[in-house]
MITOR-103048 format. One record per residue (C-alpha): x, y, z. Coordinates in steps of 0.02 Angstrom, whole numbers, plus 50000, padded with zeros to 5 digits. Example, Ala and Ser with C-alpha at 12.3 -4.5 7.8 and 13.67 -1.06 7.14 Angstrom:
2
<<50615 49775 50390>>,
<<50684 49947 50357>>,
# end
This chain:
858
<<52596 42991 36863>>,
<<52447 43112 36846>>,
<<52520 43180 36684>>,
<<52544 43006 36611>>,
<<52370 42949 36662>>,
<<52291 43103 36586>>,
<<52386 43082 36423>>,
<<52339 42898 36408>>,
<<52155 42926 36446>>,
<<52147 43088 36346>>,
<<52206 42993 36192>>,
<<52034 42913 36185>>,
<<51966 43075 36113>>,
<<52022 43016 35942>>,
<<51859 42914 35938>>,
<<51740 43010 36050>>,
<<51554 43008 36009>>,
<<51423 43144 36016>>,
<<51251 43112 36089>>,
<<51126 43120 35946>>,
<<50961 43109 36039>>,
<<50906 43269 36125>>,
<<50752 43180 36192>>,
<<50862 43050 36277>>,
<<50956 43189 36366>>,
<<50821 43313 36412>>,
<<50656 43219 36423>>,
<<50616 43135 36590>>,
<<50676 42955 36584>>,
<<50526 42881 36672>>,
<<50388 42971 36579>>,
<<50209 42913 36559>>,
<<50202 43011 36396>>,
<<50332 42894 36319>>,
<<50222 42743 36359>>,
<<50072 42834 36286>>,
<<50171 42874 36129>>,
<<50216 42690 36106>>,
<<50032 42644 36120>>,
<<49985 42780 35995>>,
<<50118 42722 35872>>,
<<50061 42541 35886>>,
<<49878 42586 35856>>,
<<49900 42723 35725>>,
<<50069 42716 35636>>,
<<50126 42875 35552>>,
<<50116 42802 35378>>,
<<49931 42763 35409>>,
<<49889 42938 35467>>,
<<49857 42998 35290>>,
<<49786 43173 35289>>,
<<49780 43183 35478>>,
<<49964 43235 35489>>,
<<49945 43401 35576>>,
<<50105 43489 35626>>,
<<50181 43411 35782>>,
<<50031 43296 35810>>,
<<50127 43135 35824>>,
<<50312 43099 35820>>,
<<50328 43097 35630>>,
<<50507 43036 35610>>,
<<50597 43132 35475>>,
<<50521 43290 35403>>,
<<50560 43460 35329>>,
<<50459 43614 35373>>,
<<50461 43795 35317>>,
<<50367 43952 35367>>,
<<50348 44083 35230>>,
<<50308 44261 35277>>,
<<50340 44438 35215>>,
<<50444 44579 35286>>,
<<50301 44702 35252>>,
<<50159 44595 35324>>,
<<50090 44565 35150>>,
<<49947 44446 35114>>,
<<50027 44277 35074>>,
<<49865 44224 34986>>,
<<49876 44355 34848>>,
<<49921 44300 34673>>,
<<50107 44344 34681>>,
<<50141 44254 34845>>,
<<50032 44105 34799>>,
<<50132 44078 34640>>,
<<50293 44099 34739>>,
<<50244 43970 34869>>,
<<50190 43844 34738>>,
<<50354 43873 34647>>,
<<50448 43837 34810>>,
<<50343 43680 34834>>,
<<50390 43622 34660>>,
<<50575 43654 34696>>,
<<50566 43554 34857>>,
<<50483 43404 34776>>,
<<50622 43402 34644>>,
<<50762 43387 34774>>,
<<50878 43243 34736>>,
<<50991 43147 34855>>,
<<51132 43064 34761>>,
<<51182 42891 34818>>,
<<51291 42763 34727>>,
<<51185 42692 34588>>,
<<51027 42793 34619>>,
<<50962 42970 34644>>,
<<50824 42984 34774>>,
<<50690 43117 34758>>,
<<50549 43166 34873>>,
<<50435 43044 34783>>,
<<50549 42899 34833>>,
<<50555 42935 35020>>,
<<50391 43023 35057>>,
<<50244 42948 35152>>,
<<50121 42876 35025>>,
<<49933 42886 35013>>,
<<49816 42746 34959>>,
<<49839 42796 34778>>,
<<50029 42784 34797>>,
<<50054 42972 34788>>,
<<50150 43077 34913>>,
<<50054 43153 35056>>,
<<50076 43341 35062>>,
<<49995 43473 35171>>,
<<49816 43515 35125>>,
<<49864 43698 35112>>,
<<49954 43654 34950>>,
<<49789 43590 34877>>,
<<49702 43748 34941>>,
<<49830 43859 34854>>,
<<49817 43759 34693>>,
<<49627 43776 34694>>,
<<49646 43961 34733>>,
<<49762 43982 34585>>,
<<49644 43885 34471>>,
<<49497 43993 34527>>,
<<49593 44152 34486>>,
<<49647 44088 34316>>,
<<49465 44048 34273>>,
<<49403 44213 34350>>,
<<49296 44122 34479>>,
<<49257 44232 34629>>,
<<49153 44111 34728>>,
<<49302 44014 34799>>,
<<49324 44054 34984>>,
<<49447 43992 35115>>,
<<49377 43975 35290>>,
<<49478 43967 35451>>,
<<49524 43857 35542>>,
<<49425 43728 35442>>,
<<49400 43738 35255>>,
<<49328 43627 35118>>,
<<49417 43563 34965>>,
<<49343 43535 34793>>,
<<49326 43348 34824>>,
<<49216 43382 34975>>,
<<49349 43346 35107>>,
<<49349 43450 35265>>,
<<49527 43499 35311>>,
<<49606 43591 35455>>,
<<49723 43737 35415>>,
<<49752 43810 35588>>,
<<49936 43759 35584>>,
<<49959 43803 35401>>,
<<49891 43981 35396>>,
<<49961 44109 35517>>,
<<49925 44289 35558>>,
<<49749 44268 35487>>,
<<49623 44408 35467>>,
<<49444 44347 35438>>,
<<49281 44415 35371>>,
<<49112 44359 35434>>,
<<49079 44172 35440>>,
<<49265 44136 35464>>,
<<49309 44181 35284>>,
<<49494 44220 35268>>,
<<49533 44398 35213>>,
<<49722 44384 35225>>,
<<49860 44278 35302>>,
<<50031 44343 35349>>,
<<50117 44172 35353>>,
<<50101 43999 35277>>,
<<50182 43840 35340>>,
<<50224 43688 35233>>,
<<50277 43518 35300>>,
<<50353 43373 35205>>,
<<50352 43204 35292>>,
<<50482 43071 35250>>,
<<50494 42885 35279>>,
<<50632 42816 35390>>,
<<50591 42631 35394>>,
<<50772 42568 35386>>,
<<50950 42632 35407>>,
<<50975 42670 35221>>,
<<50809 42759 35212>>,
<<50849 42858 35368>>,
<<51019 42908 35299>>,
<<50941 42968 35136>>,
<<50806 43062 35232>>,
<<50935 43148 35341>>,
<<51032 43203 35187>>,
<<50869 43262 35107>>,
<<50835 43371 35259>>,
<<51004 43455 35240>>,
<<50976 43489 35055>>,
<<50800 43550 35096>>,
<<50869 43688 35208>>,
<<50996 43737 35076>>,
<<50859 43742 34943>>,
<<50748 43854 35049>>,
<<50892 43972 35090>>,
<<50944 43980 34907>>,
<<50763 44013 34856>>,
<<50753 44158 34978>>,
<<50910 44239 34907>>,
<<50821 44256 34740>>,
<<50660 44318 34824>>,
<<50715 44444 34954>>,
<<50543 44516 34987>>,
<<50490 44361 35082>>,
<<50567 44282 35236>>,
<<50579 44093 35253>>,
<<50613 43993 35411>>,
<<50665 43813 35372>>,
<<50663 43679 35505>>,
<<50691 43491 35505>>,
<<50687 43346 35627>>,
<<50878 43363 35642>>,
<<50881 43550 35676>>,
<<50859 43538 35865>>,
<<50999 43410 35880>>,
<<51117 43510 35769>>,
<<51081 43675 35856>>,
<<51102 43596 36028>>,
<<51275 43531 35983>>,
<<51317 43693 35892>>,
<<51344 43774 36062>>,
<<51506 43675 36080>>,
<<51571 43738 35913>>,
<<51529 43921 35938>>,
<<51602 43915 36114>>,
<<51777 43858 36065>>,
<<51863 44024 36039>>,
<<51777 44100 36191>>,
<<51836 43956 36299>>,
<<52014 43979 36234>>,
<<52002 44163 36280>>,
<<51938 44114 36451>>,
<<52085 43995 36475>>,
<<52212 44128 36427>>,
<<52134 44254 36548>>,
<<52129 44129 36691>>,
<<52310 44077 36662>>,
<<52365 44258 36660>>,
<<52273 44306 36817>>,
<<52322 44147 36910>>,
<<52504 44188 36877>>,
<<52481 44369 36931>>,
<<52387 44320 37090>>,
<<52532 44210 37145>>,
<<52667 44337 37101>>,
<<52759 44459 37215>>,
<<52893 44588 37193>>,
<<53006 44475 37296>>,
<<53078 44363 37160>>,
<<53117 44222 37284>>,
<<52949 44211 37372>>,
<<52846 44243 37217>>,
<<52758 44085 37155>>,
<<52699 44116 36975>>,
<<52733 43937 36924>>,
<<52618 43874 37062>>,
<<52476 43977 36991>>,
<<52502 43897 36820>>,
<<52526 43723 36893>>,
<<52367 43741 36996>>,
<<52269 43771 36836>>,
<<52362 43627 36754>>,
<<52308 43514 36897>>,
<<52126 43556 36866>>,
<<52149 43528 36679>>,
<<52229 43358 36703>>,
<<52088 43301 36818>>,
<<51955 43359 36694>>,
<<52045 43273 36550>>,
<<52059 43112 36649>>,
<<51873 43112 36690>>,
<<51827 43146 36509>>,
<<51938 43002 36452>>,
<<51857 42882 36575>>,
<<51682 42934 36521>>,
<<51732 42912 36339>>,
<<51809 42739 36365>>,
<<51657 42678 36461>>,
<<51541 42718 36316>>,
<<51485 42891 36369>>,
<<51441 43019 36237>>,
<<51483 43204 36233>>,
<<51348 43338 36239>>,
<<51348 43527 36258>>,
<<51302 43524 36443>>,
<<51480 43466 36477>>,
<<51536 43647 36448>>,
<<51492 43680 36630>>,
<<51611 43548 36701>>,
<<51773 43650 36676>>,
<<51696 43792 36776>>,
<<51642 43673 36915>>,
<<51822 43612 36922>>,
<<51893 43787 36911>>,
<<51799 43847 37065>>,
<<51843 43696 37173>>,
<<52017 43654 37111>>,
<<52092 43828 37108>>,
<<52028 43869 37282>>,
<<52111 43712 37350>>,
<<52278 43755 37271>>,
<<52269 43937 37326>>,
<<52227 43881 37503>>,
<<52384 43772 37505>>,
<<52486 43919 37444>>,
<<52410 44028 37580>>,
<<52458 43898 37710>>,
<<52635 43897 37641>>,
<<52648 44084 37674>>,
<<52610 44054 37859>>,
<<52753 43931 37884>>,
<<52922 43986 37951>>,
<<53058 44008 37824>>,
<<53190 43936 37939>>,
<<53102 43766 37934>>,
<<53152 43626 37820>>,
<<53050 43604 37661>>,
<<52979 43438 37722>>,
<<52920 43518 37884>>,
<<52843 43664 37791>>,
<<52754 43546 37670>>,
<<52690 43441 37815>>,
<<52622 43599 37898>>,
<<52535 43649 37735>>,
<<52450 43480 37717>>,
<<52400 43478 37901>>,
<<52329 43653 37889>>,
<<52237 43651 37721>>,
<<52203 43472 37668>>,
<<52080 43433 37807>>,
<<51956 43567 37749>>,
<<51992 43525 37567>>,
<<51955 43342 37600>>,
<<51790 43383 37685>>,
<<51733 43498 37544>>,
<<51784 43369 37415>>,
<<51680 43240 37508>>,
<<51534 43360 37503>>,
<<51554 43378 37314>>,
<<51559 43189 37293>>,
<<51402 43166 37399>>,
<<51296 43301 37316>>,
<<51348 43263 37138>>,
<<51345 43077 37178>>,
<<51162 43090 37223>>,
<<51135 43183 37059>>,
<<51223 43042 36965>>,
<<51114 42908 37046>>,
<<50961 42826 36967>>,
<<50854 42945 37071>>,
<<50890 43077 36939>>,
<<50758 43069 36802>>,
<<50845 43186 36678>>,
<<50984 43096 36586>>,
<<51083 43256 36548>>,
<<51088 43299 36734>>,
<<51138 43122 36781>>,
<<51281 43115 36655>>,
<<51341 43289 36706>>,
<<51345 43243 36890>>,
<<51432 43078 36853>>,
<<51569 43163 36752>>,
<<51588 43298 36886>>,
<<51608 43166 37022>>,
<<51747 43079 36928>>,
<<51835 43243 36889>>,
<<51825 43304 37071>>,
<<51891 43138 37136>>,
<<52042 43142 37021>>,
<<52069 43326 37058>>,
<<52085 43281 37242>>,
<<52213 43147 37203>>,
<<52309 43261 37085>>,
<<52314 43402 37212>>,
<<52389 43281 37338>>,
<<52517 43213 37216>>,
<<52550 43328 37069>>,
<<52522 43497 37151>>,
<<52599 43439 37316>>,
<<52757 43388 37223>>,
<<52759 43554 37132>>,
<<52748 43643 37299>>,
<<52898 43543 37363>>,
<<53002 43589 37211>>,
<<52963 43775 37228>>,
<<53000 43758 37414>>,
<<53177 43699 37377>>,
<<53198 43840 37253>>,
<<53144 43965 37385>>,
<<53253 43883 37519>>,
<<53406 43900 37406>>,
<<53365 44082 37367>>,
<<53340 44047 37183>>,
<<53238 44154 37067>>,
<<53055 44094 37062>>,
<<53047 44103 36871>>,
<<53224 44080 36806>>,
<<53284 43970 36951>>,
<<53447 44066 36958>>,
<<53534 44099 37123>>,
<<53491 44274 37184>>,
<<53648 44374 37230>>,
<<53669 44462 37396>>,
<<53613 44644 37410>>,
<<53791 44708 37409>>,
<<53823 44620 37244>>,
<<53660 44685 37168>>,
<<53711 44864 37204>>,
<<53839 44852 37066>>,
<<53711 44794 36937>>,
<<53597 44899 36824>>,
<<53427 44957 36885>>,
<<53328 44835 36778>>,
<<53434 44692 36842>>,
<<53405 44744 37022>>,
<<53217 44756 36989>>,
<<53207 44580 36918>>,
<<53308 44506 37062>>,
<<53231 44600 37207>>,
<<53226 44488 37360>>,
<<53231 44502 37548>>,
<<53361 44398 37637>>,
<<53337 44333 37813>>,
<<53490 44427 37871>>,
<<53407 44590 37818>>,
<<53277 44575 37956>>,
<<53330 44643 38123>>,
<<53308 44535 38277>>,
<<53179 44652 38350>>,
<<53070 44645 38195>>,
<<52934 44515 38178>>,
<<52875 44555 38003>>,
<<52818 44418 37888>>,
<<52911 44422 37723>>,
<<52751 44375 37629>>,
<<52659 44531 37687>>,
<<52726 44622 37536>>,
<<52602 44521 37431>>,
<<52474 44646 37367>>,
<<52318 44550 37423>>,
<<52390 44506 37593>>,
<<52441 44686 37620>>,
<<52270 44751 37565>>,
<<52170 44636 37679>>,
<<52280 44658 37832>>,
<<52309 44844 37822>>,
<<52143 44908 37757>>,
<<51996 44793 37725>>,
<<51989 44698 37891>>,
<<51985 44859 37991>>,
<<51858 44939 37875>>,
<<51730 44797 37872>>,
<<51732 44779 38062>>,
<<51712 44966 38089>>,
<<51563 45010 38199>>,
<<51497 45136 38073>>,
<<51506 45015 37926>>,
<<51410 44872 38007>>,
<<51235 44953 38002>>,
<<51252 44984 37815>>,
<<51303 44803 37784>>,
<<51154 44739 37884>>,
<<51039 44857 37788>>,
<<51113 44798 37624>>,
<<51082 44618 37676>>,
<<50898 44656 37710>>,
<<50884 44733 37537>>,
<<50966 44576 37466>>,
<<50840 44464 37554>>,
<<50695 44571 37494>>,
<<50742 44563 37311>>,
<<50784 44377 37326>>,
<<50611 44345 37398>>,
<<50529 44444 37260>>,
<<50618 44337 37130>>,
<<50590 44175 37225>>,
<<50401 44200 37219>>,
<<50409 44214 37028>>,
<<50510 44056 36991>>,
<<50455 43972 36830>>,
<<50499 43804 36755>>,
<<50589 43810 36588>>,
<<50535 43663 36481>>,
<<50559 43758 36318>>,
<<50693 43670 36217>>,
<<50747 43832 36134>>,
<<50832 43876 36299>>,
<<50970 43749 36268>>,
<<51021 43789 36089>>,
<<51133 43919 36008>>,
<<51046 44085 35971>>,
<<51078 44119 35786>>,
<<51005 43953 35732>>,
<<50858 43884 35634>>,
<<50776 43821 35793>>,
<<50766 43993 35873>>,
<<50710 44081 35714>>,
<<50579 43950 35673>>,
<<50513 43941 35852>>,
<<50498 44130 35860>>,
<<50403 44136 35695>>,
<<50289 43993 35746>>,
<<50243 44074 35911>>,
<<50212 44239 35822>>,
<<50100 44176 35682>>,
<<50032 44005 35733>>,
<<49988 44020 35917>>,
<<49800 44047 35895>>,
<<49764 43862 35881>>,
<<49892 43768 35980>>,
<<49935 43634 36021>>,
<<49853 43491 35927>>,
<<49814 43351 36048>>,
<<49771 43174 35997>>,
<<49623 43100 36093>>,
<<49638 42910 36082>>,
<<49502 42789 36139>>,
<<49587 42620 36154>>,
<<49442 42506 36203>>,
<<49291 42435 36117>>,
<<49146 42543 36172>>,
<<48965 42555 36115>>,
<<48987 42695 35990>>,
<<48802 42676 35940>>,
<<48748 42712 36119>>,
<<48689 42892 36140>>,
<<48745 42900 36322>>,
<<48922 42846 36273>>,
<<48926 42981 36140>>,
<<48877 43110 36270>>,
<<49013 43047 36388>>,
<<49144 43070 36253>>,
<<49079 43245 36218>>,
<<49087 43288 36402>>,
<<49273 43249 36414>>,
<<49314 43356 36263>>,
<<49239 43516 36333>>,
<<49360 43660 36333>>,
<<49432 43613 36164>>,
<<49403 43679 35990>>,
<<49336 43526 35899>>,
<<49416 43491 35731>>,
<<49428 43349 35607>>,
<<49278 43234 35590>>,
<<49223 43225 35772>>,
<<49060 43321 35769>>,
<<49007 43253 35597>>,
<<49052 43078 35653>>,
<<48942 43081 35808>>,
<<48799 43159 35713>>,
<<48816 43023 35583>>,
<<48810 42888 35718>>,
<<48655 42964 35794>>,
<<48566 42966 35626>>,
<<48610 42785 35593>>,
<<48552 42734 35765>>,
<<48387 42828 35755>>,
<<48343 42781 35577>>,
<<48385 42597 35582>>,
<<48386 42540 35762>>,
<<48499 42399 35708>>,
<<48583 42282 35833>>,
<<48770 42292 35862>>,
<<48824 42171 35724>>,
<<48718 42251 35588>>,
<<48761 42424 35652>>,
<<48951 42398 35642>>,
<<48936 42318 35471>>,
<<48837 42466 35407>>,
<<48960 42585 35490>>,
<<49108 42503 35407>>,
<<49025 42494 35236>>,
<<48967 42673 35248>>,
<<49144 42733 35286>>,
<<49214 42639 35138>>,
<<49082 42698 35014>>,
<<49037 42874 35069>>,
<<49165 43003 35001>>,
<<49132 43123 35145>>,
<<49184 42992 35273>>,
<<49307 42890 35171>>,
<<49458 42951 35268>>,
<<49377 42913 35436>>,
<<49423 42729 35417>>,
<<49603 42776 35452>>,
<<49550 42844 35621>>,
<<49450 42690 35671>>,
<<49523 42516 35695>>,
<<49409 42373 35654>>,
<<49434 42193 35704>>,
<<49343 42033 35662>>,
<<49273 41913 35793>>,
<<49249 41726 35779>>,
<<49077 41738 35700>>,
<<49130 41867 35570>>,
<<49063 42007 35677>>,
<<49154 42172 35652>>,
<<49195 42277 35804>>,
<<49278 42445 35833>>,
<<49426 42417 35950>>,
<<49504 42591 35947>>,
<<49474 42764 35877>>,
<<49547 42936 35886>>,
<<49503 43117 35860>>,
<<49608 43276 35853>>,
<<49578 43422 35969>>,
<<49652 43595 35981>>,
<<49671 43667 36155>>,
<<49627 43846 36196>>,
<<49801 43881 36259>>,
<<49959 43954 36183>>,
<<50124 43863 36170>>,
<<50210 44017 36236>>,
<<50125 43989 36404>>,
<<50204 43827 36460>>,
<<50117 43830 36629>>,
<<49946 43824 36544>>,
<<49999 43676 36438>>,
<<50067 43585 36590>>,
<<49905 43616 36686>>,
<<49808 43554 36535>>,
<<49909 43393 36531>>,
<<49879 43362 36717>>,
<<49693 43397 36698>>,
<<49675 43277 36552>>,
<<49771 43143 36645>>,
<<49652 43155 36793>>,
<<49503 43146 36676>>,
<<49571 42989 36593>>,
<<49580 42904 36763>>,
<<49403 42948 36816>>,
<<49311 42937 36650>>,
<<49196 42797 36597>>,
<<49285 42790 36430>>,
<<49465 42728 36424>>,
<<49565 42858 36331>>,
<<49736 42938 36326>>,
<<49794 43105 36260>>,
<<49958 43137 36173>>,
<<50063 43275 36097>>,
<<50253 43262 36067>>,
<<50285 43407 36185>>,
<<50209 43304 36326>>,
<<50364 43193 36322>>,
<<50470 43341 36380>>,
<<50340 43414 36497>>,
<<50279 43256 36583>>,
<<50342 43262 36763>>,
<<50468 43393 36710>>,
<<50446 43496 36867>>,
<<50477 43350 36984>>,
<<50613 43277 36872>>,
<<50715 43435 36854>>,
<<50699 43482 37038>>,
<<50739 43308 37104>>,
<<50931 43320 37088>>,
<<50932 43487 37180>>,
<<50813 43426 37313>>,
<<50910 43264 37341>>,
<<51076 43355 37344>>,
<<51011 43482 37471>>,
<<50947 43342 37582>>,
<<51110 43246 37570>>,
<<51212 43403 37605>>,
<<51107 43446 37758>>,
<<51118 43267 37819>>,
<<51306 43267 37798>>,
<<51322 43433 37890>>,
<<51212 43369 38031>>,
<<51308 43205 38045>>,
<<51478 43290 38042>>,
<<51422 43408 38180>>,
<<51461 43269 38303>>,
<<51635 43247 38231>>,
<<51698 43426 38220>>,
<<51768 43522 38367>>,
<<51618 43640 38376>>,
<<51445 43605 38305>>,
<<51417 43792 38279>>,
<<51528 43778 38125>>,
<<51397 43671 38038>>,
<<51254 43779 38101>>,
<<51330 43934 38025>>,
<<51377 43839 37867>>,
<<51199 43777 37844>>,
<<51127 43952 37868>>,
<<51253 44024 37745>>,
<<51215 43894 37612>>,
<<51028 43924 37632>>,
<<51053 44112 37617>>,
<<51161 44096 37461>>,
<<51047 43972 37372>>,
<<50893 44075 37414>>,
<<50975 44230 37343>>,
<<51038 44144 37186>>,
<<50867 44071 37145>>,
<<50783 44239 37173>>,
<<50905 44343 37073>>,
<<50918 44219 36930>>,
<<50729 44231 36912>>,
<<50740 44420 36908>>,
<<50876 44398 36775>>,
<<50752 44297 36669>>,
<<50830 44127 36701>>,
<<50705 43986 36717>>,
<<50722 43830 36823>>,
<<50781 43703 36696>>,
<<50912 43566 36685>>,
<<51060 43686 36668>>,
<<51009 43805 36808>>,
<<50974 43660 36928>>,
<<51147 43588 36897>>,
<<51220 43759 36935>>,
<<51120 43768 37097>>,
<<51190 43599 37150>>,
<<51363 43667 37117>>,
<<51318 43824 37214>>,
<<51294 43722 37373>>,
<<51471 43656 37361>>,
<<51548 43821 37303>>,
<<51477 43907 37457>>,
<<51543 43772 37573>>,
<<51712 43778 37485>>,
<<51736 43963 37521>>,
<<51646 43985 37686>>,
<<51693 43827 37783>>,
<<51877 43874 37819>>,
<<51825 44052 37864>>,
<<51691 43995 37986>>,
<<51801 43858 38059>>,
<<51942 43978 38100>>,
<<51822 44101 38181>>,
<<51720 43976 38284>>,
<<51871 43881 38350>>,
<<51963 44040 38401>>,
<<51975 44072 38588>>,
<<52019 44209 38712>>,
<<52015 44359 38595>>,
<<51863 44464 38545>>,
<<51747 44419 38403>>,
<<51813 44563 38300>>,
<<51991 44503 38323>>,
<<51948 44328 38262>>,
<<51848 44395 38114>>,
<<52003 44491 38061>>,
<<52112 44340 38090>>,
<<51998 44227 37986>>,
<<51998 44352 37843>>,
<<52187 44370 37850>>,
<<52213 44182 37849>>,
<<52087 44129 37716>>,
<<52035 44290 37631>>,
<<52180 44292 37508>>,
<<52141 44117 37442>>,
<<51956 44161 37425>>,
<<51997 44323 37336>>,
<<52122 44242 37218>>,
<<52004 44101 37167>>,
<<51859 44223 37149>>,
<<51956 44339 37033>>,
<<52014 44194 36924>>,
<<51838 44121 36920>>,
<<51754 44284 36869>>,
<<51884 44320 36735>>,
<<51856 44145 36667>>,
<<51667 44171 36663>>,
<<51668 44338 36572>>,
<<51702 44269 36395>>,
<<51560 44145 36423>>,
<<51437 44292 36424>>,
<<51480 44330 36242>>,
<<51444 44155 36174>>,
<<51292 44163 36058>>,
<<51198 44023 36144>>,
<<51052 44013 36264>>,
<<51134 43868 36355>>,
<<51292 43965 36394>>,
<<51188 44119 36436>>,
<<51100 44019 36573>>,
<<51266 43944 36627>>,
<<51350 44115 36640>>,
<<51209 44200 36734>>,
<<51191 44061 36862>>,
<<51377 44038 36893>>,
<<51407 44225 36901>>,
<<51269 44246 37030>>,
<<51336 44100 37133>>,
<<51511 44175 37136>>,
<<51450 44352 37171>>,
<<51329 44306 37310>>,
<<51455 44189 37393>>,
<<51589 44324 37385>>,
<<51466 44447 37462>>,
<<51435 44329 37606>>,
<<51619 44289 37635>>,
<<51682 44468 37635>>,
<<51534 44568 37699>>,
<<51390 44473 37780>>,
<<51484 44344 37884>>,
<<51622 44463 37946>>,
<<51490 44584 38008>>,
<<51360 44464 38079>>,
<<51490 44359 38170>>,
<<51549 44510 38268>>,
<<51387 44518 38368>>,
<<51313 44342 38358>>,
<<51370 44180 38441>>,
<<51489 44101 38475>>,
<<51552 44218 38610>>,
<<51737 44240 38645>>,
<<51821 44246 38815>>,
<<51920 44405 38832>>,
<<52087 44407 38923>>,
<<52050 44505 39082>>,
<<52202 44458 39185>>,
<<52367 44541 39151>>,
<<52530 44470 39207>>,
<<52619 44564 39346>>,
<<52794 44631 39314>>,
<<52864 44517 39447>>,
<<52791 44365 39363>>,
<<52861 44413 39194>>,
<<52953 44276 39102>>,
<<53118 44308 39019>>,
<<53165 44207 38868>>,
<<53345 44178 38817>>,
<<53375 44117 38641>>,
<<53538 44042 38588>>,
<<53563 44045 38400>>,
<<53675 43940 38294>>,
<<53726 44000 38122>>,
<<53786 43871 37997>>,
<<53905 43896 37853>>,
<<53764 43937 37731>>,
<<53705 44080 37842>>,
<<53545 43986 37885>>,
<<53482 44041 38055>>,
<<53428 43896 38165>>,
<<53355 43912 38341>>,
<<53456 43788 38440>>,
<<53395 43808 38617>>,
<<53264 43904 38716>>,
<<53298 43927 38901>>,
<<53166 43996 39020>>,
<<53238 44100 39160>>,
# end
C-alpha cells in the first residue's frame, strides 16, 4: 500500500509548478512596507516618475541593468571607455524580441517621457555631452559628484551611476572606476510582460557577447528576473550532488546493517529503511503538488530532515530485533520489537509534528518557512505510517528468512557446517553462519555481538568513556565547548541579504559584489513621501520638514524647492489660493522646475482652487548597504519619526519589504517551536515513568541548540530563514537521539550509574551511530554544491549532527555517572543455603529447533 500510494501521488510531478516570486517566499507576509509601497505606487506610478528613476528607488517592474568596470581600475570617463559605453548603449537599444507578426525593440516597451521618447539614465546624457565637448575641444565641461548639471539646465543625481569616484576640489570628478546603466521596461499587461521578460534574457546575452569582443572591461548584467532564476538555479546545480549523496547513503546503510554471519546480516533492511524514507518524502511532495503548492529551492532540506528521523527509527527497530531471542517465533519477536522501539519513535514523531506544525501555522510570517514546515509535517506523518506498515512488513519477511536459516541476500538455505567443509573457501566465506546447535549450553553469548559496531561499543568504548581518568577531560572539553558557543552566541547577526539564498556563480552574486564595491558611498536611496495637504508656503512647516530629514544627504530638488517657496512667500505674501496657482504656473513654465510637477500632486477643489495633496523628495542615507544592521536601525528610526512628526509622511525603499520585521518574523518559528517543545516536555513529564527523563532532555536540547547557534555564527552563518528551519529541526534531532538513551538510564534500577550508562549505550548506541554515519555521509556532497543556500544548509545540519553526537557519546555518558538520578546498589548477597536451583527440560523438534518446554524450581 505505501508503494502504490507513493507512485500514484508521485505521478503528479508531471505537472508540478515552480514558485516564481522570491518576495512572496522570503519577505515577511504581514509587512508594513508592503502597505507603504502600495500607497507609493498609487500616488506616484513608475511611468510618471520620469527622470526620478534612481536605481532601486521604487519597485520598477521589469528592467535591465549593467555595471561596466575595468580589470585595471582604468578611468571609465576617458575617451576610449566613453565611446565603448555609448556603443554598448546603442547595442542595447537595438535589441529585438521576435513575436508572431511583430518585432519589439526597446523603443516599443520602454517607459516614455512627455515627448514620447524612452527614459534612459541621465549618465547617458552626461557621457554624450562629454563626448561632444571632446570632439569640439571644449575643456570647460565638468562633471560633479554626486549631483551634476546637464546642458539644458537640469540638475541630476549620479551617485548610483558613477562608482569608485575620485574627485578634485568642489566635487569635480577626476575619474570613475565603474558606470552603471539601467533600462526600465513597461509591463502593463501579460503580453507586454512576456515581451519584457524575453527582452531581459536577450539583454544579458547581448552584454555577455559585447564583453567577449572587449576583454579589457568587465560587465555585470542584472535584470528583474535574475534573483528568481538564481534562487531556483540551486535546485539544478544540486542534482548530481544529491544523486551522489543518495548513492553514498545507500551504500553505508547496507554496510551498517551487514554482518559476517550471512543469516543474521540484514543488508536489505538498510536499503528498505532508506526506501521507506523516500516513499514518505515522495508522498508528501505529491500531496503538496496536488493541493496547489509550488516547488522552491528551500525544499532541498526536507530529504535531510527525513533522513535523520526516518533512518534512526528503522535502525532502532533493527537494534531491538537483535535483543530478541532467536528461539522465539517471528510474530513474538516482531511484537517485542514494536513494544520496545515504537513507543519512543511515536513520541519523537509527535514532537516533530508539534514543532513543525507550529512553524506551518499562520503564526509564521515567512512564507518559505511556513511551506517548508508544512511539507515536513506531512512527510514525517507518512514516514511514521510507512515505518509501521512497509518497514514492519519488511522486518517480518527478513525474520522468516533468518528463522529458516536462509542467506540474507540470496535467500538460499545455508548448509550445515559439516556440509560447508567440503566446499571451496570462497563458498564457505559467503555462507558463514552460526547455528544454534553450535553454542554450548554453558555459553550465553549473543549471536549478534559479532556485528562490528556492537562489538566495538560493548568491548571498548563503553569502558573507555566511563573510565575515571577520562571523565575530567570530557568535562573540561565541555567547558571549552560552552565558552566558544557563548562567544559565537554574542555575535549572532540577522541575514536579510538575499544573495545568501542563491547559487554562487550567478549574475546576482557578481552584480551584488560589484555594486557593494563601487556604489556604496551613497546608499540607499529612500523616498520621503508627504501624503497630506500641508501649508507648503508656511515657513514653520518648511522647517519641520527639514528637521525630519537631518542625517541625510539631500538630493534632487529639495533644497532648491524650499528656497523657491520662501522667495515666493516673502516677495508676494499671497494668500493660499493665489500662492498655489502661482506655484503651479511657475512649475509648468520655469525650465529649472519643470520636472518638479511630477513630484507634486495637485487637485482641484469646488471653487477651482488648486491644492497640493501629496509630494515627495528623494534622500540618500549615510549608511552602506553592506551594513544591514545600520539600514534596519535607520528604518526603525524613520518609522518612529513618522509617528511623532507634525507632518504625515512615509519612507520607502524596496529593500524595506525584506527587512521590515525580518528579525521578529524569521525568529518567530524557532521561538514558537521551542515554546511548544518545552510545553510538550513539561506536560509529558506527568505521563512518563520518571520526570527526570524530561528534565535531562530539556537541558540537553538547550545545550545543543546553544552550541549550534554559537558555532554557526563563528562559521559565518547568519540567522536567516534557512538557518532557523535547521534550528527547528535540531530540536527534534536531539530528542530523537537522546530520548531513548536517557530513558533507559533513568528508568534503570539496582545497578550503579556507570553500569546503566554502559547498558544504555549498548542498547541504543548502535542505532545512533548507524544513523549518524549515514547522515554525515549524505551531507558531505552537499558541501560541494556551488550555492549559498546549500552552504548554509550543510553547515547548520552538520553542526546539529556533530554537537548531538558529541552529547550522546561523550557529555551525557560522563555527566550521568555522577549526577542524579541515583541508583540503588545491591548490597545483600544470597546465602549458599538459600540458593535456587533451576532445572530446565528441553524439547527438540524434528527441525532441530530448541524450545524451552518447562522450568521447574527446586
